C-alpha positions as CSV (number, residue, x, y, z in Angstrom):
1,M,103.5,64.5,-39.9
2,A,104.2,60.9,-40.9
3,K,107.6,59.5,-40.1
4,E,110.0,59.1,-43.0
5,I,111.2,55.6,-43.5
6,L,115.0,54.9,-43.2
7,L,116.3,52.2,-45.5
8,N,119.5,50.1,-45.6
9,A,120.3,47.5,-48.2
10,F,121.3,44.4,-46.2
11,N,124.1,42.5,-47.9
12,M,127.3,40.6,-47.3
13,N,130.6,40.2,-49.2
14,C,129.7,36.6,-50.2
15,V,127.3,34.7,-52.3
16,G,124.5,33.5,-50.0
17,H,123.5,35.9,-47.2
18,I,120.0,35.7,-45.7
19,N,117.8,34.1,-48.4
20,H,119.8,31.0,-49.3
21,G,119.9,29.1,-52.5
22,L,118.9,32.0,-54.8
23,W,122.4,32.2,-56.3
24,T,121.1,29.4,-58.6
25,H,118.5,31.7,-60.2
26,P,119.5,32.5,-63.8
27,R,119.2,36.3,-63.2
28,D,121.2,36.3,-59.9
29,R,124.6,37.9,-60.0
30,S,125.7,37.3,-56.4
31,S,128.5,34.9,-57.5
32,D,130.2,38.0,-58.9
33,Y,130.7,39.2,-55.3
34,N,134.5,39.1,-55.7
35,K,134.4,41.6,-58.6
36,L,134.8,45.3,-57.9
37,N,132.2,46.4,-60.5
38,Y,129.6,44.3,-58.8
39,W,129.8,46.5,-55.7
40,T,130.3,49.8,-57.5
41,S,127.3,49.1,-59.7
42,L,125.3,48.2,-56.6
43,A,126.3,51.3,-54.8
44,A,125.2,53.5,-57.7
45,T,121.9,51.7,-57.9
46,L,121.3,52.2,-54.2
47,E,122.2,55.9,-54.4
48,R,119.7,56.2,-57.3
49,G,117.1,54.8,-54.8
50,L,118.2,57.2,-52.1
51,F,119.0,54.3,-49.7
52,D,120.4,55.6,-46.4
53,G,123.1,53.0,-46.4
54,L,124.5,49.7,-47.5
55,F,124.9,47.6,-44.4
56,L,127.4,44.8,-44.8
57,A,127.2,41.8,-42.4
58,D,130.2,39.6,-41.7
59,I,131.3,36.5,-39.9
60,V,134.8,35.2,-39.2
61,G,133.9,31.6,-38.7
62,V,131.9,28.9,-40.6
63,Y,128.5,27.3,-40.1
64,D,129.4,23.8,-39.0
65,V,126.7,22.9,-36.5
66,Y,124.2,21.4,-39.0
67,R,125.2,17.7,-39.6
68,Q,128.4,18.7,-37.7
69,S,130.0,19.6,-41.0
70,I,130.4,22.3,-43.6
71,D,129.3,20.2,-46.5
72,L,126.0,21.9,-47.0
73,T,127.5,25.3,-46.1
74,L,130.0,24.8,-49.0
75,R,127.5,23.3,-51.5
76,E,125.0,26.1,-51.0
77,S,127.5,28.9,-50.2
78,I,126.0,29.7,-46.9
79,Q,128.1,32.8,-46.1
80,L,131.1,30.8,-47.3
81,P,133.3,31.9,-49.0
82,V,133.2,35.3,-47.4
83,N,135.5,38.3,-48.0
84,D,136.3,41.3,-45.9
85,P,133.6,44.0,-46.0
86,L,135.8,46.9,-45.2
87,M,137.8,46.5,-48.4
88,L,134.7,47.4,-50.5
89,V,134.0,50.8,-49.0
90,S,136.5,53.1,-50.6
91,A,135.5,52.0,-54.1
92,M,131.8,52.4,-53.5
93,A,132.4,55.7,-51.8
94,A,134.2,56.9,-54.9
95,V,131.1,56.4,-57.1
96,T,128.6,57.9,-54.6
97,K,128.0,61.1,-52.7
98,G,125.0,60.3,-50.4
99,L,125.0,56.6,-49.8
100,S,126.5,55.6,-46.4
101,F,128.1,52.3,-45.4
102,G,127.8,50.2,-42.3
103,V,130.5,47.6,-41.8
104,T,130.4,44.6,-39.4
105,V,133.5,44.0,-37.3
106,N,133.8,41.6,-34.4
107,V,135.4,43.3,-31.3
108,H,137.1,40.1,-30.4
109,S,138.9,39.7,-33.8
110,E,140.6,43.2,-33.9
111,E,143.2,45.0,-31.8
112,P,141.5,48.2,-30.8
113,Y,144.5,50.5,-31.5
114,I,144.9,49.3,-35.1
115,F,141.1,49.0,-35.7
116,A,140.7,52.7,-34.6
117,R,142.9,53.8,-37.5
118,R,141.1,51.6,-40.0
119,L,137.7,53.2,-39.1
120,S,139.1,56.7,-39.0
121,T,140.6,56.1,-42.4
122,L,137.2,55.1,-43.8
123,D,135.5,58.1,-42.1
124,H,138.0,60.4,-43.9
125,L,137.7,58.7,-47.3
126,T,133.8,58.7,-47.1
127,D,133.6,62.2,-45.7
128,G,131.7,60.9,-42.7
129,R,129.6,58.2,-44.3
130,I,130.8,55.3,-42.3
131,G,129.2,53.3,-39.5
132,W,130.3,50.3,-37.5
133,N,128.1,47.3,-36.6
134,I,129.6,46.1,-33.3
135,V,129.3,42.3,-32.8
136,T,130.7,40.0,-30.2
137,G,130.4,36.8,-32.3
138,Y,128.4,33.6,-31.8
139,L,130.4,30.9,-33.6
140,D,132.7,28.5,-31.9
141,S,134.3,27.8,-35.2
142,A,135.6,31.5,-35.3
143,A,137.1,31.1,-31.8
144,R,138.8,27.8,-32.7
145,A,140.2,29.4,-35.9
146,V,142.2,31.9,-33.9
147,G,143.5,29.5,-31.3
148,Q,140.8,29.6,-28.6
149,A,139.2,26.4,-27.2
150,A,135.7,27.8,-27.7
151,L,133.7,31.0,-27.7
152,G,133.8,33.0,-24.5
153,E,130.7,33.1,-22.2
154,H,127.9,35.3,-23.6
155,D,127.8,38.1,-21.0
156,T,131.6,38.1,-20.7
157,R,131.9,38.9,-24.4
158,Y,129.8,42.0,-23.8
159,D,131.9,43.0,-20.8
160,R,135.0,42.8,-23.0
161,A,133.2,44.8,-25.7
162,D,132.3,47.5,-23.2
163,E,135.9,48.0,-22.3
164,C,136.9,47.9,-26.0
165,L,134.5,50.8,-26.7
166,D,136.0,52.8,-23.9
167,L,139.5,52.4,-25.3
168,L,138.2,53.3,-28.8
169,Y,136.4,56.4,-27.6
170,A,139.6,57.5,-25.9
171,L,141.5,57.2,-29.2
172,W,138.8,58.6,-31.5
173,E,137.6,61.4,-29.2
174,G,140.4,62.2,-26.8
175,S,143.8,61.8,-28.5
176,W,143.6,64.9,-30.8
177,D,142.0,68.2,-30.1
178,D,139.7,69.6,-32.8
179,D,142.2,72.3,-33.7
180,A,145.3,70.1,-33.4
181,V,145.9,70.1,-37.2
182,R,147.1,73.5,-38.4
183,R,148.7,72.8,-41.8
184,D,150.7,75.9,-41.5
185,R,153.3,75.8,-44.3
186,A,155.1,79.1,-43.3
187,A,155.6,78.0,-39.7
188,R,156.3,74.4,-40.7
189,V,153.7,73.1,-38.3
190,Y,151.3,70.5,-39.6
191,A,150.0,69.4,-36.2
192,D,150.5,71.2,-32.9
193,P,152.2,68.9,-30.4
194,A,150.5,70.6,-27.5
195,K,147.2,69.5,-28.8
196,V,147.9,65.8,-29.4
197,R,148.1,63.5,-26.4
198,K,149.0,59.9,-25.6
199,I,146.2,57.5,-24.5
200,R,146.9,55.2,-21.7
201,H,144.5,52.4,-20.9
202,E,145.0,49.4,-18.6
203,G,141.9,47.4,-17.9
204,R,140.8,43.8,-17.4
205,Y,140.9,42.9,-21.1
206,F,143.0,45.6,-22.8
207,K,146.2,47.5,-22.3
208,A,147.3,50.2,-24.6
209,E,149.7,53.2,-24.6
210,G,149.9,55.3,-27.7
211,Y,148.7,58.2,-29.8
212,H,145.8,57.8,-32.2
213,L,147.4,57.5,-35.6
214,S,144.8,59.4,-37.6
215,E,144.0,63.1,-37.4
216,P,140.4,63.9,-36.5
217,S,137.8,62.7,-39.1
218,R,134.4,64.2,-39.7
219,Q,132.5,62.0,-37.3
220,R,135.5,60.9,-35.2
221,T,133.6,58.0,-33.8
222,P,131.7,56.2,-36.6
223,V,127.9,55.8,-36.3
224,L,127.5,52.9,-33.9
225,Y,125.2,50.0,-35.0
226,Q,124.4,47.0,-32.9
227,A,122.1,44.0,-33.2
228,G,122.1,42.4,-29.7
229,T,118.7,42.1,-28.2
230,S,119.4,39.6,-25.4
231,G,119.3,41.0,-21.9
232,R,123.0,41.8,-21.8
233,G,122.9,42.9,-25.5
234,R,120.2,45.4,-24.7
235,Q,122.3,46.7,-21.8
236,F,125.2,47.2,-24.2
237,A,123.0,48.8,-26.8
238,A,121.5,51.2,-24.2
239,R,124.9,52.5,-23.4
240,H,126.5,52.7,-26.9
241,A,124.2,52.0,-29.9
242,E,122.8,54.7,-32.2
243,C,121.2,52.2,-34.6
244,V,119.8,48.9,-33.4
245,F,118.8,46.0,-35.8
246,I,116.0,43.7,-34.8
247,S,114.8,40.5,-36.3
248,S,111.1,40.2,-35.4
249,P,108.5,37.9,-36.9
250,D,105.7,40.5,-36.6
251,T,104.9,44.0,-35.5
252,T,103.8,43.0,-32.0
253,V,107.2,41.5,-31.2
254,A,108.9,44.5,-33.0
255,R,107.0,47.0,-30.9
256,T,107.9,45.3,-27.6
257,A,111.6,45.2,-28.6
258,S,111.6,48.8,-29.8
259,R,110.1,50.1,-26.6
260,A,112.5,48.1,-24.5
261,I,115.5,49.4,-26.5
262,R,114.4,53.0,-26.2
263,Q,113.6,52.7,-22.5
264,G,117.0,51.2,-22.0
265,A,118.7,54.2,-23.6
266,V,116.8,56.5,-21.3
267,E,117.8,54.5,-18.2
268,A,121.4,54.7,-19.4
269,G,121.2,58.5,-19.4
270,R,120.5,59.0,-23.0
271,R,117.4,60.0,-24.9
272,A,114.8,57.8,-26.6
273,E,115.4,59.7,-29.8
274,D,119.1,58.9,-29.7
275,V,118.4,55.5,-31.2
276,R,117.1,54.5,-34.6
277,I,115.6,51.0,-34.9
278,F,115.8,48.9,-38.1
279,A,113.8,45.7,-38.7
280,G,115.0,43.0,-41.1
281,I,112.5,42.4,-43.9
282,T,112.3,40.7,-47.4
283,V,110.2,42.2,-50.2
284,V,109.1,40.7,-53.5
285,V,107.4,43.3,-55.6
286,D,106.1,43.7,-59.2
287,Q,103.7,45.7,-61.2
288,T,100.7,43.7,-60.0
289,E,100.0,41.4,-57.1
290,K,99.6,38.5,-59.6
291,A,103.0,39.2,-61.1
292,A,104.6,39.5,-57.7
293,R,103.1,36.2,-56.6
294,E,104.4,34.6,-59.8
295,K,107.8,36.1,-59.2
296,Y,107.8,34.8,-55.6
297,E,106.9,31.3,-56.8
298,D,109.8,31.5,-59.3
299,Y,112.2,32.5,-56.6
300,V,110.9,29.7,-54.3
301,R,111.8,27.1,-56.9
302,H,115.5,28.1,-56.6
303,A,115.6,28.7,-52.9
304,S,117.0,26.3,-50.3
305,P,115.0,26.0,-47.0
306,E,117.5,23.4,-45.8
307,A,120.3,26.0,-46.2
308,G,118.3,28.4,-44.2
309,L,117.9,25.7,-41.5
310,A,121.6,25.2,-41.4
311,H,122.1,28.9,-40.9
312,F,119.6,28.8,-38.1
313,S,121.4,25.9,-36.6
314,A,124.6,28.0,-36.4
315,G,122.7,30.8,-34.7
316,T,121.1,28.7,-32.1
317,G,123.8,26.0,-31.6
318,I,121.3,23.3,-32.3
319,D,121.8,20.6,-34.9
320,F,118.3,20.4,-36.4
321,S,119.3,17.5,-38.6
322,Q,119.0,15.2,-35.6
323,Y,115.3,15.9,-35.2
324,D,112.3,14.5,-37.1
325,L,110.0,17.1,-38.7
326,D,107.5,17.2,-35.8
327,E,109.7,16.1,-32.9
328,P,109.8,18.4,-29.9
329,I,113.1,20.4,-29.9
330,T,115.1,21.1,-26.7
331,Y,115.9,24.8,-26.7
332,G,118.4,25.6,-23.9
333,K,120.6,28.5,-22.8
334,G,123.9,28.9,-24.5
335,N,126.5,31.2,-26.1
336,F,124.6,31.6,-29.3
337,V,122.0,34.1,-30.6
338,Q,119.9,33.9,-27.5
339,T,117.0,35.9,-28.8
340,S,116.5,33.4,-31.6
341,V,116.6,30.5,-29.1
342,D,114.1,32.3,-26.9
343,L,111.7,33.0,-29.7
344,A,111.8,29.4,-31.0
345,R,111.2,28.1,-27.5
346,E,108.3,30.5,-26.8
347,R,106.6,29.5,-30.0
348,G,107.3,25.8,-29.8
349,W,108.9,25.7,-33.2
350,T,109.6,22.2,-34.7
351,K,111.8,21.5,-37.6
352,R,108.7,21.5,-39.9
353,T,107.7,24.9,-38.5
354,I,111.1,26.4,-39.1
355,L,111.4,25.0,-42.7
356,S,107.9,26.2,-43.5
357,G,108.9,29.7,-42.7
358,M,112.0,29.5,-44.9
359,A,110.4,29.1,-48.4
360,L,112.9,31.7,-49.7
361,G,115.8,30.2,-47.7
362,G,115.6,32.8,-44.9
363,R,113.5,33.6,-41.9
364,Y,112.9,37.4,-42.2
365,P,109.3,38.6,-42.5
366,L,108.2,38.5,-46.1
367,V,106.1,41.0,-48.0
368,V,104.8,40.0,-51.5
369,G,102.6,42.3,-53.6
370,D,102.4,45.3,-55.9
371,A,104.0,48.6,-54.9
372,H,101.0,49.9,-53.0
373,Q,100.6,46.7,-51.0
374,V,104.3,46.7,-50.1
375,A,104.2,50.4,-49.1
376,D,101.1,49.6,-46.9
377,A,103.0,46.8,-45.2
378,L,106.1,48.9,-44.6
379,E,104.0,51.8,-43.1
380,T,102.3,49.3,-40.8
381,W,105.7,48.1,-39.6
382,I,106.8,51.7,-38.9
383,D,103.6,52.7,-37.1
384,A,102.5,49.5,-35.3
385,G,106.0,48.1,-34.9
386,E,107.4,51.4,-33.8
387,V,110.6,51.0,-35.8
388,D,112.3,53.7,-37.8
389,G,113.3,51.8,-40.9
390,F,114.4,48.5,-42.5
391,N,117.3,46.3,-43.4
392,L,116.1,45.2,-46.8
393,A,117.5,41.7,-47.4
394,R,118.3,40.7,-51.0
395,T,116.7,37.8,-52.9
396,V,117.8,37.7,-56.6
397,T,120.4,40.4,-56.9
398,P,120.5,43.1,-58.1
399,E,117.0,42.6,-59.3
400,S,115.4,42.8,-55.9
401,Y,116.9,46.2,-55.1
402,E,116.1,47.5,-58.6
403,D,112.5,46.4,-58.3
404,F,112.1,48.1,-54.9
405,I,113.7,51.3,-56.2
406,D,111.6,51.5,-59.4
407,L,108.3,50.5,-57.9
408,V,108.1,51.0,-54.1
409,V,110.2,54.1,-53.6
410,P,108.0,56.4,-55.8
411,V,104.9,55.3,-53.9
412,L,106.5,56.0,-50.5
413,Q,107.7,59.4,-51.8
414,E,104.1,60.2,-53.0
415,R,102.9,59.4,-49.5
416,G,105.5,61.6,-47.8
417,R,107.1,58.5,-46.2
418,Y,110.5,58.6,-48.0
419,K,113.0,61.4,-48.8
420,T,113.3,62.9,-52.3
421,A,116.9,63.9,-51.8
422,Y,119.8,63.2,-49.4
423,G,120.2,65.5,-46.4
424,D,123.3,67.4,-45.6
425,G,126.4,66.4,-43.7
426,S,127.6,63.1,-42.3
427,L,125.7,59.9,-41.8
428,R,125.1,60.8,-38.2
429,N,123.7,64.2,-39.1
430,R,121.4,62.7,-41.6
431,L,120.1,60.2,-39.1
432,F,119.7,62.5,-36.1
433,G,120.5,66.1,-37.0
434,G,122.6,68.1,-34.6
435,G,125.9,67.7,-36.3
436,D,128.5,65.2,-37.1
437,R,129.7,64.3,-33.6
438,L,128.2,62.1,-30.9
439,P,126.3,64.2,-28.3
440,D,128.0,65.0,-25.1
441,H,125.6,62.8,-23.1
442,H,126.8,59.7,-25.0
443,P,129.5,57.8,-23.1
444,A,132.0,58.9,-25.7
445,G,131.5,62.5,-24.6
446,A,133.2,61.8,-21.3
447,F,136.4,60.9,-23.0
448,R,136.2,64.1,-25.1
449,A,135.6,66.2,-22.0
450,R,138.4,64.6,-20.1
451,A,140.8,65.1,-23.0
452,S,140.2,68.8,-23.2
453,S,140.4,69.5,-19.5
């Protein structure tokens, strides 16, 4: 039986996300990002297409590496301005029943005790349709903005994130027993004091003493997303992540990454099937291949490859403006997105190479064609790349999502590669089966077991 494709809409609470410059297209509505009906309408559209989730990226700094300024970042709205992704979820949850939501939050920008309540609140309000994309950051501008001299060392950031997760597991899984809440009006007992306990944590990076402020939600711990594929990032994902996002230029690279991620989970005492892997991809589709190609060329006329280059500069820490088109580029080690640096080094990318791959203003793999051609390509990625699904990046919005839903989804459904209805239960249960909670062999299970002893 063929594997069903999982699908997230990849978006951000801003104008320009992955494919830059397309906000200038006359049919694009992304500049309405600060209006609530933009998001509720999008959520309803995605639910019509049975998308598993809307995944919201985020940053807390600015892209200031390219030309050592934010001039282009502001002119092209390269993820600036950017609003808080968590503030969108309640409204979108109110107009949907099956669509789930993944929100990106940097572990270094939040106090774990307070953050635990924020995510528990969303898990309650969505009835278990919330996931958290765990990031450790890669922008010096973000560190400086909160009073730090610079971003911490790459591996140390993951060490701190490991400890942060342990504290969060203790709060989410260990502070309240499953039956702590009684809601007994006659006895005047809402929650049983004997079944709620204080969490005490004193580690290298965090110190906390307190009770989790929220009563148990459906999932307790939200579904855990992660995108780190560096050596230390894979180690972190192996221990914690349930869904891992990869950015691979082709199915060969995707297959290598997928196998390494699943093997890492096994070595960490989990199962290969405990992880779902999503590849980033961009699709331009129409009724015919000719129409799709014409649509693509129309989009290209509005896109900004230079804005994409500025985004890539921020991710690699390299100011590409200082290089000529064919000049060799020095790719070194640093505190940035190391997998992007490694791939660029291995393939000997020059400025011309990078720009040529950013015709739509972004560097994700691109599929252009009619619905059957797109479906063929997606199936190849699933089977040859050994991934489970996709983060579908937007181009012209909401048109690109509507096109995919109206044209590609029916073909995938006819082939038995895409669901025809949402499954039951929480986001976690729909992704993995087996219920709403993390399994006991996940590291969070140890905190649950210790709390009930």
